[in-house]
C-alpha positions, 0 to 999 in steps of 0.5 A, spaced: 723 497 061 721 490 059 725 484 062 729 479 059 723 474 061 718 478 058 722 479 051 723 471 051 715 470 052 715 475 047 719 471 042 715 465 044 708 467 043 708 473 039 713 471 034 713 464 034 706 463 036 708 457 040 706 454 047 712 453 052 712 445 051 714 446 044 718 452 045 722 448 050 723 442 045 725 447 040 731 450 044 733 443 046 730 442 053 725 437 055 722 441 061 717 446 060 719 449 067 726 451 065 722 456 060 717 458 065 723 460 069 726 464 064 719 468 063 718 469 070 725 471 071 727 466 076 733 464 072 737 466 066 739 462 060 746 462 058 749 465 052 748 459 048 741 458 049 740 466 048 743 465 041 738 459 040 732 464 042 734 470 038 736 465 032 729 462 032 725 468 033 730 472 028 731 478 033 738 481 034 741 478 040 742 485 043 735 486 043 734 480 047 739 482 052 737 489 053 731 491 050 734 496 046 735 497 039 731 494 033 728 488 034 731 485 028 
């Protein structure tokens, strides 16, 4: 099973084709380290940030949270 961090990285790299800096800007962060922490599962984003990520990547929030079900 994949982690939330893995799924966030999947959205950033495989769907949006963005580096961490550009992805951070798109979700409203000035610090790239925040995205890095999310992807390494050092921190978890709050629900508002998760919704932004899901919307940007056009993925279902359920998939982002659990890794289960269809991706979009």
